[in-house]
C-alpha positions as CSV (number, residue, x, y, z in Angstrom):
1,M,-3.4,27.0,-18.1
2,N,0.0,26.3,-19.4
3,G,1.2,23.4,-17.6
4,L,5.1,24.8,-17.2
5,V,3.4,27.9,-15.5
6,R,1.6,25.6,-13.0
7,K,4.3,23.6,-12.5
8,A,6.6,26.8,-11.6
9,R,3.9,27.8,-9.2
10,W,4.1,24.8,-7.3
11,L,7.7,25.0,-6.5
12,G,6.7,28.0,-5.1
13,A,3.9,26.8,-3.0
14,V,4.7,25.9,1.0
15,V,2.6,25.2,3.6
16,A,2.1,27.2,6.9
17,A,3.7,25.6,9.9
18,G,1.8,22.7,11.4
19,A,-0.2,21.7,8.2
20,L,-0.4,18.0,7.1
21,L,-1.8,16.3,3.8
22,V,-3.2,13.1,4.5
23,T,-4.0,10.7,1.8
24,G,-7.5,8.9,1.8
25,T,-9.0,11.7,4.1
26,E,-9.4,15.1,4.8
27,A,-6.5,16.3,7.6
28,V,-8.3,16.6,11.2
29,A,-7.2,18.7,14.0
30,A,-5.1,17.5,17.0
31,A,-7.9,15.4,19.8
32,P,-9.4,17.5,22.4
33,A,-7.8,17.8,25.8
34,G,-9.0,14.9,28.1
35,P,-8.6,11.2,28.6
36,A,-6.4,9.2,25.7
37,V,-4.7,6.5,24.8
38,T,-1.3,7.5,25.2
39,V,1.8,6.1,23.7
40,R,5.2,5.6,25.9
41,Q,8.6,4.3,24.3
42,G,6.8,3.6,20.9
43,V,4.0,1.3,22.3
44,A,0.3,2.4,22.7
45,S,-1.2,1.8,26.3
46,D,-4.4,-0.2,26.4
47,T,-5.0,0.9,29.9
48,V,-7.5,3.9,29.3
49,A,-10.7,3.1,27.6
50,S,-12.1,6.4,27.5
51,D,-11.2,6.9,23.9
52,T,-12.5,4.1,22.9
53,V,-15.8,4.1,21.6
54,A,-18.4,1.1,20.7
55,L,-19.6,1.8,17.0
56,G,-22.8,-0.2,17.6
57,A,-22.3,-2.1,14.1
58,K,-19.7,-3.5,12.0
59,G,-17.4,-0.2,10.9
60,E,-16.4,0.2,7.3
61,S,-15.0,3.6,7.1
62,F,-15.3,7.2,8.9
63,A,-14.3,10.3,9.2
64,V,-13.7,12.8,12.0
65,S,-14.4,16.3,12.2
66,P,-11.8,19.0,12.0
67,D,-12.3,19.6,15.9
68,A,-11.9,15.9,16.5
69,S,-15.1,15.7,18.5
70,R,-17.2,13.8,16.1
71,A,-16.6,11.0,14.0
72,F,-19.0,10.0,11.0
73,V,-19.3,6.2,10.5
74,V,-20.4,4.3,7.9
75,A,-21.3,0.9,9.4
76,S,-23.3,-2.4,8.6
77,Y,-25.5,-5.0,10.4
78,D,-27.6,-8.0,9.9
79,I,-31.3,-7.8,10.1
80,D,-32.0,-11.5,9.1
81,P,-29.9,-14.2,7.2
82,G,-29.6,-13.0,3.7
83,H,-30.5,-9.1,4.5
84,G,-28.9,-6.2,6.2
85,A,-28.2,-2.8,6.1
86,R,-26.1,0.1,6.1
87,V,-25.9,3.2,8.3
88,V,-24.2,6.4,7.9
89,R,-23.8,7.4,12.1
90,S,-22.9,10.5,13.7
91,L,-21.0,9.5,17.1
92,D,-20.1,11.9,19.7
93,L,-16.1,11.0,20.4
94,R,-16.6,12.5,23.8
95,T,-19.5,11.2,25.1
96,G,-20.2,7.8,22.7
97,V,-23.7,8.8,22.0
98,S,-24.4,8.4,18.2
99,T,-27.2,9.4,15.6
100,D,-28.0,7.8,12.3
101,L,-28.2,10.1,9.5
102,L,-29.2,7.8,7.0
103,T,-30.3,3.8,6.6
104,V,-30.0,1.8,3.5
105,S,-29.8,-1.7,2.4
106,S,-26.9,-3.9,2.6
107,F,-26.7,-3.9,-1.2
108,D,-26.3,0.1,-1.5
109,M,-22.8,1.2,-2.1
110,V,-22.0,3.3,0.4
111,G,-18.4,5.6,0.0
112,R,-16.4,7.0,3.3
113,P,-17.5,10.2,4.3
114,T,-15.7,13.4,4.0
115,V,-16.2,16.4,6.3
116,S,-15.8,19.9,5.3
117,P,-13.0,22.0,6.5
118,D,-15.1,23.9,8.9
119,G,-16.7,20.7,10.1
120,S,-20.2,21.9,8.7
121,R,-20.9,19.3,6.4
122,V,-20.7,15.8,5.7
123,Y,-20.5,14.3,2.4
124,V,-21.3,10.9,1.5
125,T,-21.7,9.1,-1.8
126,V,-24.5,6.3,-1.9
127,N,-24.7,4.3,-5.3
128,W,-24.3,7.0,-8.1
129,D,-25.6,10.3,-5.7
130,L,-23.6,12.7,-3.7
131,L,-25.6,13.3,-0.1
132,T,-24.9,16.3,1.9
133,F,-25.5,16.6,5.4
134,D,-25.4,19.2,8.3
135,A,-22.6,18.1,10.2
136,V,-24.5,19.7,13.7
137,T,-28.0,19.1,13.1
138,G,-27.4,15.6,11.0
139,G,-30.2,16.9,8.6
140,L,-29.9,16.0,4.6
141,L,-29.4,19.1,2.8
142,A,-29.3,17.6,-0.6
143,R,-28.9,14.3,-2.8
144,I,-27.7,15.1,-6.4
145,A,-27.2,12.3,-8.5
146,T,-23.8,12.4,-10.6
147,P,-24.0,12.9,-14.3
148,D,-23.8,9.8,-16.7
149,Q,-20.3,8.8,-18.0
150,P,-20.0,8.0,-21.4
151,R,-20.4,4.1,-22.0
152,P,-22.4,2.0,-24.3
153,G,-25.9,1.3,-23.0
154,A,-25.1,-2.3,-21.8
155,M,-22.4,-1.1,-19.4
156,T,-23.4,-0.1,-16.0
157,K,-21.8,3.2,-14.5
158,G,-18.7,2.9,-12.3
159,G,-19.1,3.3,-8.5
160,L,-18.0,6.7,-7.1
161,N,-14.9,6.2,-4.8
162,E,-13.7,9.0,-2.8
163,V,-14.8,12.7,-2.4
164,T,-12.3,15.4,-1.6
165,V,-12.9,19.2,-0.8
166,S,-11.2,22.2,-1.0
167,P,-9.7,23.9,2.0
168,D,-12.2,26.6,1.4
169,G,-15.1,24.3,1.3
170,T,-16.4,26.0,-2.5
171,R,-15.3,22.9,-4.4
172,L,-15.7,19.4,-4.4
173,W,-13.9,16.6,-6.9
174,L,-15.3,12.8,-6.7
175,S,-13.4,10.2,-8.0
176,Q,-15.4,7.5,-10.1
177,Y,-14.6,4.2,-11.7
178,G,-14.8,3.2,-15.4
179,P,-18.1,1.6,-16.5
180,Y,-17.8,-2.1,-17.2
181,G,-19.9,-5.3,-18.3
182,V,-20.0,-8.9,-18.7
183,R,-18.2,-10.1,-21.5
184,M,-17.6,-6.5,-22.4
185,G,-14.5,-5.5,-19.9
186,S,-14.4,-2.2,-18.7
187,R,-13.6,1.3,-19.9
188,A,-11.7,4.4,-18.1
189,G,-12.6,6.2,-14.8
190,R,-13.0,10.0,-14.1
191,V,-12.7,12.7,-11.8
192,L,-15.8,15.1,-11.4
193,A,-16.1,18.2,-10.2
194,Y,-18.8,19.6,-8.2
195,D,-20.0,22.9,-7.0
196,P,-21.6,22.6,-3.5
197,A,-23.1,26.4,-4.0
198,T,-25.1,25.5,-7.4
199,R,-25.4,21.9,-6.4
200,T,-24.0,21.1,-9.8
201,F,-21.3,19.2,-11.8
202,P,-19.7,21.6,-13.8
203,G,-17.7,19.0,-15.5
204,S,-15.3,16.1,-15.6
205,V,-11.9,14.5,-16.7
206,T,-11.7,11.3,-18.1
207,L,-8.3,9.2,-17.1
208,T,-6.6,6.0,-18.4
209,G,-7.4,2.9,-16.0
210,F,-10.7,1.2,-14.9
211,T,-9.9,2.2,-11.0
212,V,-9.5,5.8,-10.0
213,N,-8.2,6.7,-6.4
214,Q,-9.0,9.6,-4.5
215,V,-7.8,13.2,-5.6
216,V,-5.3,14.5,-3.4
217,L,-4.4,18.3,-3.3
218,G,-1.2,19.5,-3.5
219,P,0.0,22.5,-0.9
220,D,-1.5,25.3,-2.8
221,A,-4.7,23.6,-3.6
222,T,-4.4,24.4,-7.3
223,D,-2.5,21.2,-8.0
224,A,-3.8,17.9,-7.2
225,W,-2.5,14.1,-7.8
226,V,-4.9,11.2,-8.9
227,G,-3.5,7.6,-9.2
228,T,-5.4,4.9,-11.3
229,A,-4.9,1.4,-12.2
230,D,-2.8,2.7,-15.1
231,N,-1.3,5.7,-14.3
232,L,-0.5,8.7,-12.0
233,Y,-1.8,12.3,-12.9
234,H,-1.0,15.5,-11.9
235,L,-4.0,17.7,-12.3
236,D,-4.7,21.2,-12.4
237,V,-7.9,21.6,-10.1
238,E,-7.7,25.9,-9.9
239,G,-10.7,26.0,-12.5
240,A,-14.2,24.9,-12.3
241,V,-13.3,21.6,-14.1
242,P,-9.9,19.8,-13.8
243,Q,-7.6,19.4,-16.3
244,V,-4.3,17.1,-16.8
245,I,-1.1,18.6,-16.5
246,D,0.9,15.4,-17.0
247,R,1.4,11.9,-16.5
248,V,4.0,10.8,-14.7
249,A,5.8,8.7,-17.6
250,G,6.5,4.9,-16.6
251,F,4.9,5.1,-13.4
252,G,2.2,2.6,-14.0
253,S,-0.5,1.5,-11.1
254,A,-0.4,4.1,-8.3
255,E,-2.4,3.7,-5.3
256,A,-1.9,6.3,-2.0
257,V,0.0,9.8,-2.9
258,V,1.3,12.1,0.0
259,P,2.8,15.7,-1.3
260,A,5.3,16.8,1.3
261,P,4.1,20.1,3.2
262,D,6.8,21.8,1.9
263,G,6.1,21.3,-1.4
264,R,9.1,20.0,-3.2
265,T,8.6,16.3,-3.4
266,V,5.4,14.1,-3.8
267,Y,6.0,10.4,-2.6
268,A,3.3,7.9,-4.2
269,S,3.2,4.0,-3.7
270,G,2.5,1.3,-6.5
271,Y,3.1,-1.9,-7.6
272,R,6.8,-2.7,-8.9
273,E,6.6,-6.3,-8.4
274,W,3.8,-8.7,-7.8
275,G,2.6,-8.8,-4.4
276,T,5.1,-5.7,-3.1
277,V,4.2,-2.2,-2.4
278,S,7.3,0.3,-3.3
279,L,7.5,3.8,-2.3
280,D,8.8,6.4,-5.0
281,T,9.8,10.0,-5.0
282,L,8.5,12.6,-7.6
283,D,9.5,15.9,-8.8
284,P,6.3,17.8,-9.0
285,A,8.2,20.4,-11.6
286,T,8.9,17.6,-14.0
287,N,6.6,15.0,-13.3
288,T,9.2,12.2,-13.3
289,F,9.9,9.8,-10.6
290,R,12.8,8.0,-8.9
291,S,12.6,4.7,-7.4
292,G,12.2,4.6,-3.8
293,F,12.2,1.6,-1.5
294,S,9.7,-1.3,-0.6
295,L,7.0,-1.0,1.9
296,G,6.7,-4.7,2.3
297,P,3.9,-7.5,1.0
298,F,0.8,-6.1,0.0
299,D,-1.4,-8.6,1.9
300,N,-0.2,-6.9,5.0
301,G,-2.2,-4.2,3.9
302,P,0.6,-1.1,4.0
303,Q,-1.3,2.4,3.6
304,L,1.0,5.3,3.1
305,L,-0.9,8.0,5.7
306,G,1.1,11.3,5.2
307,A,4.1,13.4,5.9
308,S,5.2,15.1,9.0
309,P,4.5,19.0,9.1
310,D,8.2,19.2,8.9
311,S,8.6,16.9,5.8
312,R,11.4,14.8,7.3
313,R,9.2,11.8,7.9
314,L,6.9,9.7,6.0
315,R,4.0,7.6,8.1
316,V,2.8,4.1,7.1
317,F,0.5,2.0,9.0
318,T,1.3,-1.7,8.1
319,G,-0.4,-5.2,9.1
320,A,-4.0,-3.8,9.1
321,K,-5.3,-7.5,9.3
322,T,-3.6,-8.6,12.0
323,A,-3.3,-7.8,15.9
324,Q,0.4,-6.5,15.3
325,A,-0.5,-3.4,13.2
326,A,1.9,-0.8,13.4
327,L,2.9,2.6,12.5
328,L,6.3,2.9,11.1
329,S,8.1,6.5,10.5
330,Y,10.4,6.2,7.3
331,D,13.1,8.9,6.7
332,P,12.4,10.0,3.2
333,A,16.2,10.7,2.8
334,T,17.3,7.3,3.1
335,G,14.4,5.2,2.7
336,A,15.0,3.4,6.0
337,A,12.5,3.0,8.9
338,V,13.4,4.7,12.4
339,P,13.0,1.8,14.7
340,G,12.8,4.5,17.6
341,E,9.2,5.9,16.2
342,T,7.5,2.5,15.5
343,V,4.1,2.8,17.4
344,T,2.6,-0.7,18.2
345,G,0.0,-2.3,20.6
346,F,-3.2,-0.8,19.6
347,G,-5.3,-3.6,21.3
348,L,-7.4,-4.1,18.2
349,D,-7.7,-7.5,16.9
350,S,-7.7,-6.0,13.2
351,V,-7.8,-2.2,11.8
352,V,-10.6,-1.5,9.1
353,Q,-9.4,2.0,8.6
354,V,-6.9,4.5,10.2
355,Q,-6.5,8.2,9.8
356,L,-3.9,10.5,11.0
357,G,-4.5,13.7,12.8
358,A,-3.2,17.2,11.4
359,D,-0.7,17.2,14.5
360,G,1.0,14.4,13.1
361,H,0.7,12.6,16.5
362,T,-2.9,11.4,16.4
363,L,-4.3,8.4,15.0
364,Y,-7.9,7.2,14.8
365,L,-8.4,3.2,14.4
366,A,-11.6,1.9,13.2
367,G,-11.5,-1.9,13.9
368,L,-12.5,-5.0,15.5
369,Q,-11.8,-5.6,19.4
370,G,-13.4,-8.8,21.1
371,G,-16.2,-9.4,19.0
372,G,-17.3,-6.0,18.5
373,S,-16.1,-2.9,16.1
374,V,-14.9,0.2,17.9
375,L,-13.2,3.4,17.0
376,R,-10.2,4.6,18.8
377,T,-8.2,7.4,19.3
378,V,-4.3,7.3,20.3
379,R,-1.7,9.8,20.7
380,F,2.0,9.6,20.2
């Protein structure tokens, strides 16, 4: 479809009130009623433990179901020196009861789980395969190998990175790193389309840059954005196979991307100076950007999580490697953090992954606590 037509339609897209676009994971609903770690005056209280669930192994990544009742966790543990295992674990957030859906070697690559919007399916990549689980029964429904990517035979296939599901659950997009080889360097990565009804991959689009991050859908779910090691791409994902509308000229390496729910602006983080992450503002109609503001040093692990439902705030999680982790709230109009809206004191020694709920006021954090690995729910 003509790029100018696609861009015009983007400007007319408006998300219903209460919707939230989240980077790195599907949006999840507000946590169910019941005991919770609450926040008063911007500080998370650590006095309620019922929403802190032990993972039973070292947590690596997770996704929360749309009704916030269950988490699907990738965790690892040692069997004996030099040998370990990874599990995909279904975890009841209300009772703490867990069930292992899959166990593989610690040498296997296991991606972050993704839950379908209706909560019925869980998608996980293992090496170069896409696995589909029934989210209710835990049964394995399908294991489909991804098609090979263009590469010289001596090169190794690039690893699968992230999975994105359309709002109606009928389409998936997988990001994949480029192929690589010893003394051969690396090639460009790609985005694959997957049809869960036919269990086929209709096609793919090759981008530039070895690293390809998660495909992030725009408000109308027909446009998408994806960052690579070299560029930030605007994609048309309305058809069976994604197509490039434009590259954002001069943007360079792109990490997290968050379209504002009102559809007027896209925010993206990248590297403008060595060791520093900056947040820039994009115009989705022209695919141009203007420099924004610094999010701080890269070694503090800043993560751009999402925009508030009214598009007036950006949520950034920083300091994940420390016990002083914080959720910062930025005013995108001024580029300034709003001190009264900072949330700290999560009671974790470090955070491996964090997810923002669709209500904009719930955090799910996987991290270390007192030598154990836990998943914590915090409302603020």
